[in-house]
N, C-alpha and C positions, 0 to 999 in steps of 0.2 A: 404386342398383340392389339387387336382392334377392340375398342370399347366404345361406349356411348358418350364419352367426354366431348367429342367434337359436336355431336348433335345437341347435347345439353348446352354447351357454351354458345352455339349458334342460336339456339332457341332463346336463351337469355338475352343475347345481343339484339335479336329481332324484336323481342318485347320492349327492350329499352329504347330501340329506335322508334317504335310506334308511340311511345310516351316520353318524348325527349325532355320535357320540362319537369317530369315527376320523378321522385325517388321511389322506386318500386321495391317493396319488401321481398325478402327471400320466400316468405310464405305465399305471396301473390305469384311470384315467378314459378315456384314449385307447383302451385295448384294448376297452372297452365300445362305443366308436363306430367302431372299426376305422380310426382316423386317426392321424396323426403326433402324438406328445406335444407338439411345438413349438406346434401349433395350440391345444392345450388350455392350455398355459402362457400364450399370448397372451390368451386369454379369462379365465383366472384372474387375470392382472395387471389386467385391466379390472374384474373383480369386486372385487378388493382395493382398487382406486382408489375404488370406490363403497361401500366398507365392507360388502360382502355376505359376503365370505369372509376368513378369516385363514389364513396359511400358516406353516410352519416348515421349515427346511432339515435336511439330514442323513439318516442311515440310516432313521430313523423319521419322516421329514418328509412333507409333503404339505399338503393344504388341507382346511378344513372350514368350515361355515357359522358366521358370527358374528352373524347376525340371525335372528330368529324367522321361520319359514316362513309363518306366518299374517300377518306384517307385510310380506311381499313379494308384490306383484301381478305378473301376467304383463306388465302394462303397464310396471312398473318395469324389468323385464328387457328388454323391447322398447326402452325409451328409453335404456338404457345400452348397448345393442347397436347401435342405429340412431338417427340423428336423425329420419329419416322414410323411408318406402318410396317409391321412385319406380320406375316401370316404364320409364323412360328417355325420351330425346328423340332426334330424328334427329341424326346426327353432323354433318350439314351445316346451315348456317343456312338457314332457309326463305326463299323469295322474298318480300320485303316488298311487292311489287306484286301478289301473288296474294291474293285474298280469304281463302283458307284459310291460306296461308303466313304472312300477317301476324298471324294470330290463333291459330295452332295451339298455340304454347308457352304463351300466356296461358290458353287453355282446358285444356290439359294440367295446368298448375299448379293450377287450380281442382279438376279431377278428382282429382289426387293429394292435395290438401289434404282433400277429402271422404273419400277412402279412408283417410287417416291418422287422421282424426277417428273414423271408424267402427271402425277397428282398436283405437284407444285405448279407446273406450267399451266394447268387448267384453272386451278384456284386463284392464281395471280390475275387472271383475266376478269374476275368477278369481285366487285366491291360489296361491302356490307349493304350499302345503299341500294345497289342493283338487286341484290338478293331479297331485300325486304320489300321492294316494290311489288313482288309477287303476292303480297298479302293485303 
């Protein structure tokens, strides 16, 4: 399902790009998005796992980028945030005796696969550096 994780992660990375020499706290990052710092820390943990950011603890702690912004595509960010986009399925199993019911999920799978391919193709064309130049 679609969530705000991609937007949160991209917001974090944009802020880190704008302050490349500073370790930004989760409180600072969260204040820019007006969200709870716990949500920021979850995404920071995921970014650390994928070697996009580094963090340090303490009074002057926080996170900063450890990878060049021109080497990170929006597709990279998308793929570490989601495995794929899905617009969902009916919560009940469709009727296998119905001509639509027996094929709906298979056809939705094809549709979602095409959507994800199109998203990836577009996001591969945009680096984090290019995106952040808009700000």
